[in-house]
Structure formats: structure tokens, C-alpha cells
C-alpha positions in Angstrom: -46.2 -10.2 -3.7 -43.7 -7.4 -4.4 -41.4 -7.2 -7.4 -39.3 -4.3 -8.4 -40.6 -4.6 -11.9 -43.7 -2.9 -10.5 -42.1 0.5 -11.2 -42.1 -0.1 -14.9 -45.4 -2.0 -15.0 -47.4 0.8 -13.2 -45.9 3.4 -15.6 -46.8 1.3 -18.6 -50.4 1.0 -17.3 -50.6 4.8 -16.5 -48.7 6.4 -19.3 -48.4 3.7 -22.0 -47.7 6.1 -24.9 -45.3 8.3 -23.0 -41.5 8.0 -23.9 -39.9 6.1 -21.3 -36.4 6.1 -23.0 -34.7 8.5 -25.6 -31.5 7.3 -27.0 -30.2 9.3 -29.9 -33.1 9.5 -32.5 -34.8 6.4 -31.1 -37.7 6.7 -28.6 -39.2 3.9 -26.7 -42.6 4.2 -24.9 -43.4 2.7 -21.6 -45.6 0.1 -23.3 -42.9 -0.8 -25.8 -40.2 -1.1 -23.0 -42.5 -3.3 -20.9 -43.2 -5.6 -23.9 -39.5 -5.8 -24.5 -38.9 -6.7 -20.9 -41.7 -9.3 -21.0 -40.2 -10.9 -24.0 -36.8 -11.2 -22.3 -38.5 -12.6 -19.2 -40.2 -15.2 -21.3 -36.9 -16.1 -23.1 -35.2 -16.5 -19.7 -38.1 -18.7 -18.4 -37.9 -20.9 -21.5 -34.3 -21.6 -20.6 -35.4 -22.7 -17.1 -34.2 -19.4 -15.4 -36.5 -18.1 -12.6 -36.7 -17.6 -8.8 -33.5 -18.3 -7.0 -31.3 -17.8 -10.1 -28.9 -15.0 -10.9 -28.4 -13.3 -14.1 -25.4 -11.0 -14.8 -25.7 -7.8 -16.9 -22.9 -5.8 -18.4 -24.3 -2.9 -20.4 -23.7 0.8 -20.6 -26.6 3.3 -20.7 -28.5 1.8 -23.7 -32.1 0.9 -24.0 -31.0 -2.7 -23.6 -30.1 -2.1 -20.0 -33.6 -1.5 -18.5 -35.2 -4.0 -21.0 -32.9 -6.8 -19.6 -32.9 -5.5 -16.1 -36.7 -5.6 -15.7 -36.9 -8.7 -18.0 -34.7 -10.6 -15.3 -36.9 -9.2 -12.4 -40.1 -10.2 -14.2 -38.8 -13.8 -14.6 -38.4 -13.8 -10.8 -34.6 -13.9 -11.0 -31.9 -11.7 -9.5 -30.0 -9.1 -11.5 -26.2 -8.9 -11.0 -25.1 -5.6 -12.8 -21.5 -5.5 -13.7 -19.3 -2.5 -14.7 -18.4 -2.2 -18.3 -14.8 -1.6 -17.3 -14.1 -5.0 -15.7 -11.5 -7.3 -17.2 -11.9 -10.9 -18.0 -10.4 -12.1 -14.6 -12.8 -9.7 -12.7 -15.8 -10.7 -14.7 -15.1 -14.4 -14.1 -14.8 -13.8 -10.3 -18.2 -12.2 -10.3 -19.9 -15.0 -12.4 -18.3 -17.4 -10.0 -19.0 -15.7 -6.7 -22.6 -15.0 -7.6 -23.1 -18.5 -9.2 -24.5 -16.8 -12.2 -26.5 -19.0 -14.6 -26.9 -16.5 -17.5 -24.8 -13.6 -18.6 -26.1 -10.8 -21.0 -23.1 -8.6 -22.1 -22.7 -5.6 -24.4 -20.6 -6.4 -27.4 -18.4 -3.3 -26.6 -16.4 -0.9 -28.8 -12.8 -1.0 -30.2 -11.8 1.1 -27.3 -13.8 -0.9 -24.7 -13.8 -4.6 -25.7 -16.4 -5.6 -23.1 -17.8 -8.4 -25.2 -14.5 -10.1 -25.8 -13.8 -10.0 -22.1 -17.2 -11.2 -21.2 -17.2 -14.0 -23.6 -13.7 -15.2 -22.5 -15.0 -15.0 -18.7 -18.1 -17.0 -19.7 -15.9 -19.7 -21.3 -13.8 -20.0 -18.1 -16.9 -20.4 -15.8 -18.7 -23.7 -16.7 -21.5 -23.2 -14.1 -22.7 -20.2 -16.2 -24.8 -21.8 -18.9 -26.0 -19.0 -21.2 -24.2 -16.1 -22.8 -26.1 -13.4 -24.8 -24.4 -10.7 -26.7 -26.1 -7.2 -26.7 -25.4 -5.7 -29.9 -25.8 -2.0 -30.8 -26.0 0.0 -34.0 -22.9 2.2 -34.1 -25.1 5.1 -35.3 -27.1 4.8 -32.1 -30.3 4.8 -34.0 -32.1 1.8 -32.6 -32.8 -0.1 -29.3 -30.3 -3.0 -29.0 -33.1 -4.9 -27.2 -35.2 -4.9 -30.2 -32.7 -4.8 -33.0 -31.8 -7.4 -35.6 -29.5 -10.3 -35.2 -26.1 -9.6 -36.9 -24.3 -13.0 -36.1 -25.0 -15.8 -38.6 -26.5 -18.9 -36.8 -23.5 -21.1 -37.7 -21.1 -18.6 -36.0 -23.4 -18.5 -33.0 -23.4 -22.3 -32.5 -19.6 -22.5 -33.0 -18.9 -19.8 -30.5 -21.6 -20.5 -27.9 -22.7 -16.9 -28.5 -26.2 -15.6 -29.5 -27.4 -12.1 -29.7 -30.3 -10.8 -27.7 -32.4 -10.6 -30.8 -31.7 -14.3 -31.4 -32.3 -15.1 -27.8 -35.8 -13.5 -27.9 -36.7 -14.4 -31.5 -40.1 -16.0 -31.9 -40.8 -15.5 -28.1 -44.3 -13.9 -27.4 -44.3 -10.9 -25.2 -47.3 -12.1 -23.1 -45.3 -13.1 -20.0 -46.9 -12.6 -16.6 -44.4 -11.5 -13.9 -43.4 -14.2 -11.5 -44.6 -13.5 -7.9 -41.8 -12.7 -5.5 -41.7 -11.9 -1.9 -40.5 -8.4 -0.6 -37.7 -10.2 1.1 -36.5 -12.0 -2.0 -33.3 -10.7 -3.5 -33.8 -8.4 -6.5 -30.3 -7.2 -7.1 -26.8 -8.1 -6.1 -24.5 -5.1 -6.3 -20.8 -5.6 -5.9 -18.8 -3.2 -3.8 -15.7 -1.8 -5.3 -13.3 -4.2 -3.4 -10.9 -1.5 -2.0 -10.3 -3.5 1.1 -10.1 -7.0 -0.5 -12.2 -8.9 -2.9 -15.5 -7.3 -3.9 -18.5 -8.3 -1.9 -22.0 -8.7 -3.4 -24.6 -6.6 -1.4 -27.9 -8.4 -1.6 -30.8 -5.9 -2.0 -34.3 -7.1 -1.7 -37.3 -6.1 -3.7 -38.5 -4.1 -0.6 -35.1 -2.4 -0.4 -35.3 -1.2 -3.9 -38.9 -0.3 -4.3 -38.9 1.7 -1.0 -35.7 3.6 -2.0 -37.2 4.4 -5.4 -40.5 5.6 -4.1 -39.0 7.6 -1.3 -36.5 9.2 -3.6 -39.4 10.7 -5.7 -40.6 12.3 -2.6 -37.1 13.6 -1.6 -36.8 15.1 -5.2 -40.3 16.4 -5.3 -40.9 14.6 -8.6 -42.9 16.7 -11.2 -45.7 15.5 -13.2 -43.3 14.7 -16.2 -39.7 15.0 -15.4 -37.1 14.6 -18.1 -33.9 12.9 -16.7 -30.5 13.2 -18.4 -28.9 9.8 -17.5 -25.2 10.1 -17.3 -24.7 8.0 -14.2 -24.0 4.4 -15.3 -27.2 2.4 -14.7 -25.0 -0.6 -13.5 -24.2 1.6 -10.4 -26.5 1.9 -7.4 -26.9 5.7 -7.6 -28.0 5.7 -11.3 -30.3 2.7 -10.8 -32.3 4.3 -7.9 -32.3 8.0 -8.7 -32.6 7.7 -12.4 -33.9 4.3 -13.5 -36.2 3.2 -10.6 -37.3 6.5 -9.2 -37.7 8.0 -12.7 -40.0 5.2 -13.8 -41.9 5.3 -10.5 -42.8 8.9 -11.3 -43.3 8.4 -15.2 -40.2 10.4 -16.1 -38.6 10.3 -19.6 -35.0 9.1 -19.4 -32.5 10.5 -21.9 -29.7 8.0 -22.0 -26.0 8.9 -22.6 -23.8 5.7 -22.7 -20.7 7.7 -21.8 -20.4 11.1 -19.9 -18.7 13.8 -22.0 -19.3 17.4 -20.9 -20.1 18.9 -24.4 -22.5 16.1 -25.1 -24.2 16.4 -21.9 -24.6 20.2 -22.2 -26.1 19.7 -25.7 -28.6 17.0 -24.2 -29.5 19.3 -21.4 -30.6 21.9 -23.8 -31.9 19.8 -26.6 -34.2 17.7 -24.6 -35.4 20.4 -22.1 -34.0 18.3 -19.2 -35.6 19.1 -15.8 -33.7 16.6 -13.5 -29.9 15.9 -13.5 -28.1 13.6 -11.1 -24.3 13.3 -11.2 -21.3 12.8 -9.0 -19.0 15.9 -8.1 -16.4 15.3 -10.9 -19.3 15.5 -13.5 -20.3 18.9 -12.1 -16.7 20.0 -12.1 -16.4 18.9 -15.8 -19.6 20.7 -16.8 -18.5 23.8 -15.0 -15.2 23.8 -16.8 -16.4 23.0 -20.3 -15.0 25.8 -22.5 -16.8 28.0 -25.0 -20.4 27.4 -23.6 -22.6 30.3 -25.1 -24.7 32.4 -22.5 -27.8 31.6 -24.7 -27.2 27.8 -24.0 -26.8 28.4 -20.3 -30.1 30.4 -20.3 -31.9 27.7 -22.2 -30.7 25.0 -19.9 -31.6 27.0 -16.7 -35.0 27.7 -18.1 -35.9 24.0 -17.8 -33.6 22.5 -15.3 -35.5 22.5 -12.1 -33.2 20.3 -9.8 -29.8 18.8 -9.7 -28.6 16.1 -7.1 -25.2 15.0 -6.3 -23.9 11.9 -4.6 -21.3 9.2 -4.8 -18.7 11.3 -3.0 -18.5 14.6 -1.2 -19.2 17.7 -3.2 -16.4 20.3 -2.9 -18.0 23.7 -1.7 -16.2 25.7 -4.3 -17.5 23.4 -7.1 -21.1 23.4 -5.8 -21.1 27.3 -5.4 -19.6 28.0 -8.8 -22.0 25.6 -10.6 -25.0 27.1 -8.9 -23.9 30.6 -9.9 -23.3 29.7 -13.5 -26.3 27.4 -14.2 -28.8 29.1 -11.8 -30.0 25.8 -10.3 -29.6 24.4 -6.7 -27.8 21.2 -6.2 -29.2 18.8 -3.5 -26.4 16.8 -2.0 -27.0 13.3 -0.5 -25.4 10.3 0.8 -25.6 6.5 0.6 -23.7 3.3 -0.5 -24.5 0.0 -2.3 -25.4 -1.6 1.0 -28.2 1.0 1.6 -29.9 0.7 -1.9 -28.2 3.3 -2.0 -30.0 6.5 -0.6 -29.6 7.1 3.1 -29.7 10.9 3.5 -30.5 13.9 1.3 -31.2 17.5 1.3 -34.8 17.8 0.3 -36.6 20.0 -2.2 -39.3 20.8 0.5 -36.9 21.6 3.3 -34.1 24.2 3.8 -30.9 23.0 2.2 -27.5 23.3 3.9 -24.6 23.6 1.6 -21.9 21.1 2.5 -24.5 18.9 4.3 -25.6 15.5 3.0 -28.8 16.3 4.4 -31.5 14.6 6.6 -32.3 10.8 6.8 -34.8 9.8 4.3 -38.4 8.7 5.3 -38.2 5.4 7.4 -34.4 5.4 7.8 -32.3 6.2 11.0 -28.8 7.6 11.0 -26.5 8.0 13.9 -22.8 8.9 14.6 -20.9 6.5 16.8 -17.5 6.6 18.5 -14.9 4.0 18.0 -16.3 2.2 21.2 -19.8 2.1 19.7 -21.2 4.8 22.0 -23.3 7.6 20.4 -21.2 10.8 19.4 -22.4 14.1 20.6 -23.6 16.7 18.1 -20.7 18.2 16.3 -18.4 15.2 17.1 -16.9 13.3 14.3 -17.5 9.5 14.3 -18.7 6.7 12.1 -22.0 7.0 10.3 -24.4 4.1 10.9 -27.7 3.4 9.1 -30.8 1.4 10.1 -34.1 1.1 8.1 -35.8 -0.4 5.1 -32.8 0.4 2.9 -30.3 -1.8 4.5 -29.2 -4.8 2.5 -30.1 -8.3 3.6 -26.3 -9.1 3.8 -23.2 -10.0 1.7 -23.7 -12.9 -0.7 -22.1 -16.0 0.8 -20.2 -14.0 3.4 -21.9 -14.3 6.8 -18.9 -13.1 8.8 -18.5 -10.0 6.7 -22.2 -9.4 7.1 -22.0 -9.8 11.0 -19.2 -7.4 11.1 -21.1 -4.8 9.1 -24.7 -5.1 10.4 -25.1 -5.6 14.2 -28.0 -7.5 16.0 -30.1 -4.3 16.1 -29.9 -3.8 12.4 -27.4 -0.9 12.4 -25.1 -0.9 9.4 -21.6 0.3 9.8 -20.8 2.4 6.8 -17.0 3.0 7.2 -17.6 6.6 6.6 -16.9 9.5 9.1 -19.4 12.1 9.6 -21.0 14.4 12.1 -24.6 15.6 13.0 -25.5 19.2 13.9 -28.1 20.3 16.4 -30.8 20.4 13.8 -30.3 16.9 12.7 -28.5 17.5 9.4 -25.5 15.3 8.7 -22.1 16.1 7.2 -19.7 13.6 5.5 -16.1 14.2 6.8 -14.3 11.4 5.0 -14.0 7.7 4.3 -12.7 6.0 7.4 -10.1 4.2 5.3 -9.0 7.3 3.5 -8.2 9.1 6.7 -4.5 9.9 7.0 -2.7 9.5 10.4 0.5 11.7 10.3 2.5 11.6 13.3 -0.4 10.6 15.6 -2.7 13.4 14.1 -5.9 12.6 12.2 -5.9 14.3 8.8 -9.0 14.2 6.6 -8.1 14.4 2.8 -11.5 16.0 2.0 -10.7 19.0 4.2 -7.3 19.4 2.5 -9.1 19.1 -1.0 -11.5 21.8 0.0 -8.8 24.2 1.0 -6.7 23.4 -2.2 -9.7 24.3 -4.4 -9.8 27.8 -3.0 -6.4 28.5 -4.7 -7.0 30.5 -7.9 -4.8 28.2 -10.0 -6.2 24.9 -8.8 -9.1 23.2 -10.7 -9.3 19.8 -9.0 -7.3 17.9 -6.3 -7.1 14.5 -4.6 -5.3 14.0 -1.4 -3.9 10.7 -0.3 -1.6 9.4 2.4 1.7 7.6 1.5 4.0 5.7 3.7 6.6 7.6 5.7 9.3 6.1 7.9 9.1 8.8 10.7 5.5 10.0 10.6 3.8 6.8 9.6 2.1 8.6 6.7 2.7 11.7 4.7 0.3 13.9 2.8 0.5 14.1 -1.0 -1.8 15.9 -3.4 -2.5 15.3 -7.0 -3.6 18.4 -8.6 -5.1 19.6 -12.0 -4.3 23.1 -12.7 -6.6 25.7 -14.3 -5.9 26.3 -18.0 -2.8 28.5 -18.5 -1.9 28.4 -14.9 1.9 28.3 -14.3 1.8 27.2 -10.5 4.7 25.2 -9.3 4.6 22.5 -6.7 6.9 24.5 -4.5 4.6 27.6 -4.8 1.6 25.4 -3.9 3.3 23.7 -0.9 4.3 27.2 0.4 0.8 28.5 0.0 -0.5 25.4 1.9 1.9 25.9 4.6 0.5 29.4 5.1 -3.0 28.3 4.9 -3.2 25.1 6.9 -1.9 23.7 10.2 1.6 22.2 10.2 0.4 18.6 10.4 -2.1 19.0 7.6 -0.4 20.6 4.6 0.8 18.4 1.7 4.5 17.9 1.6 4.3 16.4 -2.0 2.5 17.7 -5.0 2.1 16.3 -8.5 0.3 18.0 -11.3 -1.7 15.9 -13.6 -3.8 16.6 -16.6 -6.3 14.0 -15.5 -7.1 11.9 -12.5 -8.1 8.2 -12.7 -11.8 7.6 -12.1 -14.3 4.8 -11.9 -17.0 4.4 -14.5 -19.2 6.3 -12.0 -16.9 9.2 -11.8 -15.3 8.6 -8.5 -11.6 9.5 -8.2 -9.6 6.2 -7.7 -7.5 7.2 -4.9 -6.1 3.6 -4.5 -4.4 4.0 -7.7 -2.8 7.3 -6.7 -1.6 5.8 -3.3 0.8 3.6 -5.2 2.9 6.6 -6.4 5.9 7.3 -4.1 7.4 10.8 -3.4 10.5 9.8 -5.4 8.2 9.6 -8.5 6.9 13.1 -8.1 8.0 16.4 -9.7 
């Protein structure tokens, strides 16, 4: 038997009175969280939900997320985490595609009406039998998993909606975890769908447990780390590095439902945080947060022992500037939903190489292949391929897509371009689908972005390819200027012409105050690609 819920259960047995979660003024011990998860598991089982069933969960970083997440696992069912940013149509697609039986959804906020979209999607998918609304105190002072029911019973019956508190009312928290096999599916994580409809990556209990436990080794987990959790827990990165690896090492998780740099900096100081995981845009935002007192930086540096970055490539200028300002090293790594997600990482106990995504984690192989499938030489750019205990079982209901992604020898094609040096360290070059082919030359957007960030007036940049009649594709840069900079598009293009090869430099530049991002902080280049040169200025 192996069940991912073991990471919570072992922590509850070992450190029952230690804080597992901190949310505002509310603290939840490991024993209390485990009891909440057992109660949710019992409520699901009472509805006939168990092994072979899938339960969708839409929730930001609130105590309800881990309570429901592990409750579903304890019931022997599969968790399908969904982004809080999905629309009614998108939610309905996921509920249908995953044949979801129950859907637990955060009520949302006026700015983010998650609950209304979720309830409408539920109503449109008859095969989904149960809808549970996760409520939250606007003051942030209690655990939604344990809070009171604020919908009258008559209203619940009329709308088909019940709150989580009503769902678990009168249910004893003495549920024993349902035995599951290591090859059973624990989580279905949907890909972003940039090349078509989203696909559900099926991750087994073995995938997720191994990835969590190995991550604690990679990060050299301390006796009692304190994590600041700003990565969304519905995303693979946050689930493994914060939630599962954190619980596997007995860490205390400080939850922030929404990343905002001032709030994050205050939490880093106020909770003596030792471990921070983020995507590059979060590090950029923390670095550029104005009016941070030197005393605050000193206080943060005195406790913060390790930072890790993933999700996308970290610009070298951002990494070096952050490390200088905060006095802590950033370990960069790499993975994707299909690899649970961690595949490579710079390690706390090995020499770090800035700009590298590190070494393969324990038990995992990584190689670089040419277009014809043959191994690339050291230093040669090719597609990164991964094999090991972290590779998914396949895409849900899509055997052809699975076969195109995982070969007969178990190698998973990542769709990412990278290279390996002579010492075995890997480097991410770019997404294969983001590569620009201009006049027959391959242009890697990440390389251009790195150069743009060396300009003194450039704060952040995203480079995309746009259609061009003669060259096939042309290069366009979307740029955020540093405060008070007066840089013009013509000036930046002229600077690029002097700094880069003729086929590489951007011919079109647009300045933006912000760039579109996913809930996980990745820049949405597909939204930028739709803009044509005639729309620029």
C-alpha cells in the first residue's frame, strides 16, 4: 500500500502539536489538519466516493486546500486540482474530461467570482453529482475547512449547493485511509493547453511520494523549516515543493492566497521564513518592490536559508540582483506537470551553477536528443527527455498523445530545448514551441530577453515571434521600463542592433506597464503573440 496522504499522516504522528498551517491569525496543527482531512474523507465515502473516482478542487492557498486535497486521497479517490482563474466553459470541460463525480469549489471574491463559475459549470455537467462550496471568512481569521455554514438549508436544497461545513456536519473524524497501490492515480494535473485542449497528466501515488521525498533531499530540509507559500497549491510546483515536501519534512506552511510583493515581504519577516519557492516573475517583483527598509532586508536574510526557482527560466540579471539584495542563494530547477514536476535541480549540497537548471534528481535520468532522436553531444542544443520514477502514467483518456510523448523505453519528450555540459549540469535554452524561426535562423526568445535585461532602463521583457510575409516570423519584444525611464522603442531597437546579431534583434517593441501572467506567475506569451506590429507604438 502507498498513498500520498502518508506525508500528512506521518507528520501528524511525529509532530502532532506543531503548526502545519498558518493563515492570517489562524494556526492549524498537524493533528488538527489530519483530523479535518479524515472528516472530509468520511463525508466523501458516505456519498459513495472512493477508489476509481475523481474529485475536482478549485481553491486558492487557504487551509481548505490541503484539508480537501488529503481528504480526497484518504478516501482512495483522485484529486483534480483546477486553477481559480478558469471560466465556466473551461471548468465544465475539465469536469467532463475527467469524469468528475464531486466538485469542491471556493466561493470566490467580487473580483474573482470562482464560485459562480464553478456552480454554473457543475449545473452544465450532469455526470458530476456533488457540488460543495468552500467558504472563507473575509477577515481571514479561520480555516474554511472547519468554519460555520453560512447558507440556510432551504437555499442549499434549492440551489444544489452545500458548504463544506454542511458537507462534513455530524461526520466523525475517525476515518481510516483507504489502501491504494503505488501505481494508482493520485492526482490529475491538467496542462495549460497552449497547443490544443488541455490534457490531464495522470500522476501516481508513487510519482508524487517519490518527488516529495527526493525534494526534501535536494533542498536539504531543516529540522523545522517555515515555508512562505505563494505558489498556487493547485499548480504542480507548489504542490510538490511546498505542500508535499513541506509536510514530508514537518515544515510549517504560511499561506498567502495571492502573491503581492509587499505582503510577501512582510510575511517573510513576520514569520521568520526559512524556505521560499517562487517563479522568476515573483523574484523580479520582490526585487523591485519600493521602499523596503534595510532593517527589513537584514531581518529577512537572518532567517531565510534557501530560495528555489522553477516554472520558467530565471533571467541571470534577476538572479544576481536578488542574491545581492537579499543575501541568499537561489537554487534553480526544472520540471513539468508530466514529471510530478521536479526533474532537475541545483542542490544545496553540491556546487551551484548560475544559469543552470542543475543535475537530475535521485532516481531520474535526463538526456538531450537531436531531432532524429539520437543523443546530442555535450554543449549541443536539443530536446530534453526525462525517464524515472517521476514520469506520469500517461494522459487521461488520450493514448495517442501519451504514445507521442513517452516512448517504449519510458523516455518522456518534454518539448523543451536544453543542453548538457561536460560535468552533467543541464541548461534550459527555451520552449521548443516558443523558438522563433526568422529567415531560416533559429532564434531563442530567452536569449534575447536575457540581453534586454542588461539594458539599464529595462525592468522585464518578453520576446515572441509574430508572422512575417518575407521572413516567416519576425521578432517582437514587450518591455516594462524601469521607473522614471524615458526609453523609446526606436532607442531600444537601435541598442539591440548594436548588441545582437542581425537576425536576432527585435524589430518591434511595445512598452507595457504589466505583462499577462498565469496564476502561477508565468508570462502568457500566447496572449502577446496575437498582437500585430501595426498595433505597436
